[in-house]
ZASE-816881 format. One record per residue (C-alpha): residue in three letters; x, z, y; residue number from 1. Coordinates in pm, 1 decimal, padded with zeros to 6 digits. Last residue first. Layout:
ala	X	Z	Y	NUM
...
This chain:
his	-00094.3	-02150.2	01342.5	233
lys	-00155.3	-01822.6	01531.3	232
thr	00110.2	-01553.8	01506.7	231
val	00020.0	-01188.2	01453.2	230
ser	00236.6	-00881.3	01502.9	229
leu	00375.8	-00564.8	01345.5	228
gly	00739.6	-00576.2	01452.5	227
thr	00841.9	-00237.7	01315.8	226
val	00706.6	-00010.2	01043.6	225
thr	00865.1	00311.5	00919.8	224
gly	00857.8	00493.6	00589.5	223
glu	00737.5	00788.7	00383.8	222
thr	00527.3	00784.1	00067.2	221
asn	00329.3	01052.8	-00115.6	220
his	00017.9	00835.2	-00147.8	219
ala	00029.7	00459.3	-00096.6	218
phe	00084.2	00315.0	00250.6	217
arg	-00128.8	00051.6	00422.3	216
ile	-00083.6	-00139.8	00745.1	215
gly	-00303.1	-00321.4	00995.3	214
tyr	-00507.7	-00632.3	01058.9	213
val	-00865.7	-00652.6	01185.5	212
gly	-01081.0	-00951.1	01101.0	211
asp	-01099.7	-01313.6	01000.1	210
thr	-01026.9	-01368.2	00628.8	209
ser	-01401.4	-01327.0	00584.5	208
lys	-01655.8	-01095.6	00419.0	207
leu	-01384.1	-01003.8	00172.6	206
lys	-01476.7	-00943.8	-00192.1	205
gly	-01791.1	-00825.3	-00371.1	204
ala	-01971.6	-01147.5	-00281.7	203
gly	-01730.2	-01391.7	-00126.0	202
val	-01382.1	-01429.7	00021.3	201
val	-01060.0	-01361.4	-00173.9	200
glu	-01064.7	-01621.7	-00449.6	199
ala	-01245.3	-01876.5	-00229.7	198
arg	-00950.1	-01863.7	00012.4	197
asp	-00735.9	-02011.1	-00263.7	196
tyr	-00455.8	-01773.4	-00353.7	195
ser	-00077.3	-01760.2	-00312.3	194
ala	00170.7	-01495.2	-00424.1	193
val	00546.2	-01435.1	-00386.2	192
val	00605.1	-01666.4	-00090.8	191
thr	00969.5	-01606.7	-00000.6	190
gly	01091.3	-01505.1	00345.9	189
asn	01167.6	-01141.7	00270.5	188
ile	00823.2	-01099.7	00118.7	187
ala	00563.0	-01372.8	00162.4	186
cys	00194.7	-01328.0	00079.9	185
asp	-00019.9	-01638.7	00098.3	184
val	-00391.3	-01697.4	00158.4	183
lys	-00494.2	-02062.8	00128.2	182
gly	-00773.7	-02276.5	00274.1	181
gly	-00536.3	-02459.4	00505.3	180
his	-00377.1	-02144.7	00641.5	179
val	-00406.1	-01767.9	00614.3	178
ser	-00069.1	-01594.4	00605.7	177
val	00043.9	-01247.1	00497.9	176
ala	00397.1	-01144.9	00592.1	175
ile	00621.5	-00866.9	00459.8	174
glu	00983.1	-00799.8	00555.0	173
gln	01113.1	-00533.6	00315.8	172
thr	01380.8	-00270.1	00373.4	171
val	01545.2	-00022.5	00133.9	170
pro	01745.7	00292.3	00200.1	169
gln	01884.3	00524.1	-00072.6	168
gly	01730.4	00858.5	-00170.3	167
thr	01664.6	00745.3	-00526.9	166
gly	01881.4	00447.9	-00613.0	165
ala	02031.8	00125.3	-00483.3	164
ala	01692.1	00038.1	-00337.4	163
lys	01564.2	-00298.5	-00448.3	162
asn	01473.7	-00587.0	-00218.5	161
ile	01195.7	-00825.5	-00309.9	160
ala	01293.7	-01191.1	-00336.9	159
asp	01376.6	-01155.4	-00707.5	158
asn	01010.3	-01096.6	-00790.4	157
ala	00856.1	-00834.5	-01017.6	156
thr	00478.6	-00795.7	-01038.4	155
pro	00290.8	-00469.1	-00984.2	154
arg	00009.2	-00380.7	-01225.7	153
arg	-00363.1	-00438.4	-01185.0	152
gly	-00351.8	-00815.1	-01209.4	151
gly	-00276.1	-01106.0	-00977.0	150
leu	-00564.8	-01038.3	-00742.7	149
gln	-00785.5	-00744.3	-00829.1	148
phe	-01103.5	-00627.6	-00662.0	147
pro	-01166.7	-00275.5	-00533.5	146
glu	-01533.0	-00164.4	-00495.7	145
pro	-01707.5	-00097.5	-00162.5	144
gly	-01422.8	-00317.6	-00049.1	143
met	-01052.1	-00336.7	-00117.2	142
gly	-00864.5	-00645.4	-00225.9	141
arg	-00528.6	-00628.8	-00395.0	140
val	-00186.6	-00788.8	-00389.8	139
ile	00101.3	-00603.6	-00558.7	138
phe	00479.0	-00623.2	-00530.2	137
thr	00795.4	-00550.2	-00730.6	136
gly	01166.4	-00512.8	-00656.1	135
asn	01208.6	-00135.9	-00704.9	134
gly	01139.1	-00046.2	-00341.9	133
tyr	00777.1	-00148.4	-00383.8	132
ala	00605.3	-00415.9	-00177.8	131
ser	00245.8	-00443.9	-00056.7	130
cys	-00002.0	-00723.6	00008.0	129
tyr	-00339.9	-00609.0	00133.8	128
leu	-00692.0	-00745.2	00161.7	127
tyr	-00973.8	-00577.9	00350.4	126
ser	-01327.5	-00443.7	00314.2	125
gln	-01514.7	-00151.4	00465.4	124
gln	-01864.7	-00069.9	00343.7	123
asp	-01816.6	00308.2	00322.5	122
ser	-01707.6	00299.3	00684.8	121
gly	-01367.4	00334.3	00851.4	120
leu	-01313.4	-00038.8	00868.4	119
asp	-01633.3	-00241.1	00885.9	118
ser	-01423.8	-00556.1	00827.4	117
gly	-01047.8	-00588.4	00786.8	116
gly	-00933.5	-00938.7	00700.1	115
ile	-00566.7	-00842.5	00679.3	114
val	-00359.9	-00541.9	00563.4	113
ile	00020.0	-00554.9	00536.9	112
gly	00240.3	-00335.4	00318.5	111
tyr	00340.5	-00015.8	00141.6	110
pro	00402.1	00059.2	-00226.9	109
his	00496.0	00365.3	-00436.8	108
pro	00790.4	00389.0	-00677.6	107
his	00800.0	00697.2	-00903.4	106
asn	00853.0	01071.6	-00852.4	105
asn	00743.3	01097.1	-00492.0	104
ile	00867.7	01248.7	-00166.2	103
ser	01208.2	01084.5	-00118.9	102
met	01125.3	00789.1	-00343.4	101
tyr	01354.3	00562.2	-00139.0	100
ala	01517.7	00740.8	00152.8	99
ala	01513.8	00542.6	00476.0	98
glu	01217.5	00342.4	00350.4	97
his	01178.3	00051.0	00590.5	96
phe	00887.9	-00187.5	00641.0	95
thr	00919.6	-00495.0	00863.6	94
ala	00599.8	-00655.4	00989.2	93
lys	00399.4	-00977.0	00963.5	92
val	00053.6	-01119.8	01022.3	91
thr	00035.2	-01497.8	00994.2	90
tyr	-00253.7	-01707.3	01125.5	89
asp	-00514.4	-01974.4	01057.9	88
gly	-00859.8	-01884.5	01188.7	87
thr	-00889.1	-01531.1	01319.1	86
ala	-00663.9	-01227.0	01362.0	85
thr	-00750.9	-00890.1	01515.6	84
asn	-00547.2	-00599.1	01647.8	83
ala	-00773.1	-00428.9	01905.8	82
pro	-00931.2	-00220.1	01629.0	81
asn	-00590.6	-00051.4	01573.9	80
trp	-00527.5	-00000.4	01205.0	79
tyr	-00412.2	00245.8	00941.2	78
thr	-00489.7	00246.1	00566.1	77
val	-00414.7	00561.4	00370.8	76
ala	-00306.6	00685.3	00029.6	75
pro	-00321.7	01064.2	00041.1	74
gly	-00026.8	01254.4	00173.3	73
thr	00148.2	01032.9	00328.6	72
thr	00415.0	00992.2	00595.9	71
val	00412.8	00699.7	00836.8	70
his	00635.2	00637.8	01139.1	69
leu	00559.9	00344.3	01370.0	68
val	00860.1	00218.2	01563.3	67
asn	00822.6	00060.3	01908.3	66
gly	00944.7	00368.5	02093.3	65
val	00871.9	00661.7	01863.7	64
gln	00529.6	00642.3	01701.6	63
ser	00326.0	00871.0	01478.2	62
leu	00101.2	00837.1	01173.5	61
lys	00065.9	01138.4	00943.5	60
ala	-00126.2	01210.7	00624.8	59
asn	-00325.4	01525.4	00530.7	58
ala	-00520.2	01500.1	00858.2	57
leu	-00694.1	01193.9	00717.2	56
thr	-00858.8	01425.0	00464.7	55
met	-00808.6	01534.1	00103.0	54
gly	-01091.4	01715.2	-00075.9	53
glu	-01080.1	01542.1	-00415.3	52
gly	-01353.7	01299.6	-00312.0	51
ala	-01138.3	01199.5	-00015.7	50
glu	-00866.6	01125.3	-00269.9	49
lys	-01089.3	00887.4	-00463.9	48
ala	-01228.8	00732.5	-00145.7	47
asp	-00887.9	00622.7	-00018.5	46
ile	-00784.4	00757.1	00319.9	45
lys	-00906.7	00605.7	00643.7	44
gly	-00723.3	00537.7	00965.5	43
gln	-00747.6	00481.6	01338.8	42
trp	-00505.8	00373.2	01610.7	41
gly	-00584.7	00345.4	01979.7	40
pro	-00315.4	00586.2	02095.2	39
val	-00064.0	00681.7	01821.7	38
ser	-00088.8	01053.4	01735.3	37
ile	-00279.7	01019.6	01407.9	36
gly	-00306.9	01323.4	01179.1	35
gly	-00059.0	01543.2	00996.1	34
gly	00139.1	01840.9	01118.9	33
ala	00240.0	01929.1	00763.4	32
val	00161.4	01653.4	00514.4	31
ala	-00080.0	01740.2	00232.2	30
arg	00046.7	01647.2	-00114.2	29
ser	-00108.3	01377.7	-00331.0	28
gln	-00077.8	01455.4	-00700.9	27
asp	00174.1	01275.1	-00918.4	26
gln	-00013.7	01068.3	-01174.6	25
ala	00272.6	00888.5	-01351.8	24
gln	00473.5	01209.9	-01364.8	23
ala	00180.6	01402.8	-01510.6	22
ala	00128.8	01129.7	-01768.4	21
gly	00494.3	01143.9	-01867.7	20
ala	00483.0	01522.5	-01895.2	19
gly	00173.8	01500.3	-02115.0	18
ala	00340.2	01245.9	-02340.1	17
leu	00644.7	01470.0	-02368.6	16
leu	00427.2	01769.2	-02452.9	15
leu	00233.4	01568.4	-02709.3	14
ser	00556.2	01451.0	-02871.8	13
gly	00682.6	01807.8	-02888.5	12
ala	00361.7	01917.9	-03059.7	11
ala	00396.3	01636.9	-03313.0	10
leu	00758.8	01728.7	-03380.6	9
ala	00669.3	02096.0	-03419.0	8
tyr	00388.8	02012.9	-03661.9	7
gly	00618.6	01787.0	-03865.1	6
phe	00886.4	02057.1	-03874.6	5
ala	00630.3	02304.6	-04005.6	4
arg	00522.2	02056.3	-04273.7	3
arg	00885.7	01989.7	-04372.0	2
met	00954.8	02360.4	-04385.9	1
């Protein structure tokens, strides 16, 4: 009996571990009526999901008035090639999840992209700072190979707003600044991360902090973006 109980306990533990892994790796779901309907805008999904057969049509970017609406699907970066920033500048926008975790089973991030180069190609590179509705953030570089800034896992910061619960609204004001040899990410008015320019520009990293700016949403995420703009310093 003890041996049988031990086997059952082990099997149960494996099932629970498998369920946890499945939850942590929720699969990207295609969005009905997907694609880009905002004039001038382009996008590219992450290479991993493209390799799994997902396409840009499996996510959706639309606009009503001055509000961009995003629903993913695969993780995607959106930009308008006319939106560029050079020298010292700040790119900012307000991100709103009307219903936190409405189409996913754990928090997913969204945020600002800067320094975009060769976007849409296999050689594209950019830097992004993104917030999660659970009070954490992540900064990461993307190129032919991703490069980490501040670690692979999200970091908690009191400045980042938390949703009251699943299905509840949460809003984040995100700004990425390039100035005086530094690259800063501020969320809700507080700088949550700061890097020397040399940490983000170079071989295997950004070609330059000059470039196209835009937005990025992780997979299976829905939200709106307002006030996307650049200010020169």
